[in-house]
C-alpha positions in Angstrom: 119.5 -1.1 131.5 119.6 -4.6 132.9 116.7 -3.8 135.2 114.6 -2.4 132.3 115.3 -5.4 130.2 114.5 -7.8 133.0 111.0 -6.2 133.3 110.1 -6.3 129.6 107.3 -8.5 128.5 109.2 -9.9 125.6 111.0 -13.1 126.7 114.0 -12.3 124.5 114.7 -9.1 126.5 114.5 -11.0 129.9 116.8 -13.8 128.5 119.3 -11.1 127.3 119.3 -9.5 130.7 120.0 -12.8 132.4 122.9 -13.5 130.1 124.3 -10.1 130.5 124.2 -10.3 134.3 125.9 -13.7 134.2 128.6 -12.3 131.9 129.2 -9.2 134.1 129.6 -11.5 137.2 132.2 -13.5 135.4 134.2 -10.5 134.2 134.2 -8.7 137.5 137.6 -10.2 138.5 138.5 -11.7 141.9 138.0 -15.2 143.3 134.3 -15.3 142.9 134.5 -14.6 139.1 137.2 -17.3 138.7 135.1 -19.8 140.6 132.0 -19.1 138.4 134.1 -19.5 135.2 135.5 -22.8 136.5 132.0 -24.0 137.3 130.9 -23.1 133.8 133.8 -25.1 132.3 132.9 -28.1 134.5 129.2 -27.9 133.5 130.1 -27.8 129.8 132.5 -30.8 130.3 135.5 -28.7 129.3 137.2 -29.7 132.5 136.9 -32.8 134.5 138.8 -34.4 137.5 141.5 -36.7 136.5 140.9 -39.1 139.3 139.4 -39.3 142.8 142.9 -39.6 144.2 144.0 -36.3 142.7 140.8 -34.6 144.0 141.6 -35.9 147.5 145.2 -34.7 147.3 144.0 -31.2 146.3 141.4 -31.3 149.1 144.2 -32.2 151.5 146.4 -29.3 150.3 143.4 -26.9 150.7 142.6 -28.2 154.2 146.2 -27.8 155.4 146.3 -24.2 154.0 143.0 -23.5 155.8 144.1 -25.0 159.1 147.3 -22.9 159.0 145.3 -19.8 158.4 142.6 -20.3 160.9 143.3 -22.9 163.6 147.0 -22.0 163.9 146.3 -18.3 163.5 148.9 -17.5 160.8 146.4 -15.5 158.8 146.1 -15.4 155.0 149.2 -16.5 153.0 151.4 -13.6 152.0 152.4 -15.3 148.9 150.9 -18.0 146.6 152.8 -20.1 144.0 151.6 -22.2 141.1 151.0 -25.9 141.5 152.8 -26.7 138.3 155.9 -28.6 137.2 159.2 -27.2 138.5 157.4 -25.1 141.1 158.6 -23.9 144.4 156.3 -23.5 147.5 152.7 -23.0 146.7 152.1 -20.8 149.8 154.1 -18.8 152.3 152.8 -17.6 155.7 154.3 -15.3 158.3 155.0 -17.0 161.5 155.9 -15.6 165.0 159.3 -14.2 165.7 159.8 -13.1 162.1 159.8 -16.7 160.9 157.9 -18.1 157.9 155.9 -21.2 157.1 156.2 -22.6 153.6 153.9 -25.2 152.0 155.0 -27.5 149.2 152.7 -29.6 147.1 153.8 -32.9 145.5 157.4 -32.0 145.8 160.2 -34.2 147.4 162.1 -32.8 150.3 165.2 -34.0 148.5 164.5 -31.6 145.7 163.0 -28.5 147.5 164.9 -28.7 150.8 168.1 -30.4 149.8 167.6 -33.2 152.2 169.6 -36.4 151.6 167.5 -39.5 150.6 168.5 -42.9 151.9 166.3 -44.4 149.2 168.2 -42.6 146.4 171.5 -43.5 148.1 170.6 -47.2 148.1 169.7 -47.1 144.5 172.9 -45.2 143.5 174.9 -48.0 145.2 173.6 -50.5 142.7 173.5 -51.1 139.0 170.4 -52.1 137.0 167.9 -50.1 139.1 166.8 -46.6 139.1 164.2 -44.3 140.7 163.2 -40.8 141.5 162.8 -39.0 144.9 159.7 -39.9 146.9 157.2 -37.1 147.0 154.8 -36.7 149.9 151.6 -34.9 148.9 152.1 -31.9 151.2 155.3 -30.7 153.0 154.9 -27.9 155.6 158.2 -26.3 156.8 158.7 -23.7 159.5 161.8 -21.8 158.6 163.7 -19.7 161.2 167.0 -18.0 161.2 168.9 -20.9 162.7 166.6 -23.9 162.3 164.1 -25.6 160.1 161.4 -28.0 161.1 159.0 -29.9 158.8 156.0 -32.2 158.7 154.7 -34.2 155.8 151.0 -34.8 155.1 150.1 -37.7 152.9 146.6 -38.1 151.4 145.2 -41.6 151.0 141.8 -41.8 149.3 140.6 -45.3 150.3 138.3 -47.1 152.7 139.7 -50.5 152.1 141.2 -51.8 155.4 144.0 -53.6 153.6 145.0 -50.6 151.5 145.0 -48.4 154.5 147.3 -50.6 156.4 149.6 -50.9 153.4 149.5 -47.1 153.1 150.6 -46.6 156.7 153.5 -49.1 156.2 154.6 -47.3 153.0 154.3 -43.9 154.7 156.7 -45.0 157.5 159.3 -45.2 154.7 159.4 -41.4 154.7 160.5 -41.5 158.4 163.6 -43.6 157.3 164.1 -42.0 153.9 164.4 -38.4 155.0 166.2 -39.1 158.3 168.4 -35.9 157.9 165.3 -33.8 158.0 164.3 -35.2 161.4 167.9 -34.9 162.6 167.7 -31.2 162.1 164.7 -30.8 164.4 163.7 -33.9 166.5 160.1 -34.3 167.4 156.8 -35.9 166.4 154.6 -36.5 164.6 156.9 -36.4 161.5 154.1 -37.6 159.1 150.4 -37.2 159.0 148.3 -39.6 156.9 144.9 -38.3 155.9 142.1 -40.8 155.3 138.5 -40.1 154.2 137.3 -42.7 156.8 136.9 -42.2 160.5 140.4 -43.0 161.8 142.1 -40.8 164.5 144.5 -41.3 167.3 142.8 -42.8 170.5 142.1 -40.2 173.2 145.0 -41.5 175.3 147.4 -41.4 172.4 150.3 -38.8 172.8 151.2 -37.3 169.4 154.6 -36.3 170.7 155.6 -40.0 170.7 153.9 -41.0 167.4 156.2 -40.7 164.4 153.1 -41.2 162.2 149.6 -39.9 163.0 146.5 -41.2 161.2 143.7 -38.6 160.9 140.2 -38.4 159.5 139.9 -35.9 156.7 137.1 -34.1 158.6 138.9 -34.0 162.0 140.4 -30.6 161.7 141.2 -30.3 165.5 143.5 -33.4 165.4 145.2 -32.3 162.2 145.7 -28.8 163.7 147.1 -30.4 166.9 149.5 -32.6 164.9 150.9 -29.8 162.8 151.1 -27.5 165.9 152.9 -30.1 167.9 155.5 -30.7 165.3 156.1 -27.1 164.2 155.9 -25.5 167.6 152.9 -23.4 166.7 150.0 -22.3 169.0 146.3 -23.3 168.3 144.1 -20.2 168.5 
């Protein structure tokens, strides 16, 4: 029927065939259909990005998931979760030796992993000041039967040299704040900071001695190497 309408001389039939085909593609189910519906909403200005920073954070999450699946050979996630308030992990992978790798987005290790926070402990010791647990953009945790090892990935959408330097200094606070997490499983790098500009460890740099690694957002090999080094995974 669509083919017959598309071959009609009358423009109205051809337009109807085009619209029907578009609707069928969007009602077919699956990721492709959801992607098309999302593009339609963006084109009609029903949806819009809240900020460039949030888009870069979502890009970072997607990049980490893709690196785990392909460069680190974990395959597709066996479970997805929602990136909404009160969520648990947003993805779960199967790892070697019957272990699993969990990925958290915008969640504090103090909340989702039960890790003591030096920052909150300091605030609790004083009156007249309050705060909430610090939340790295992405937390990746390899969970075994008798151990747990984690790496934090922070997204910083800026090309300003001063802001980048300040971001690195603030990120080093994670190393001090969540000391109990590193005590569970010593090793480096503990935190990866992802920038949109071309910043990466020097060729002679050893990630095993760097508590914080700075990585360009398009440098997948270095990001994969940093995660693999910390979590004890193999690069495929």
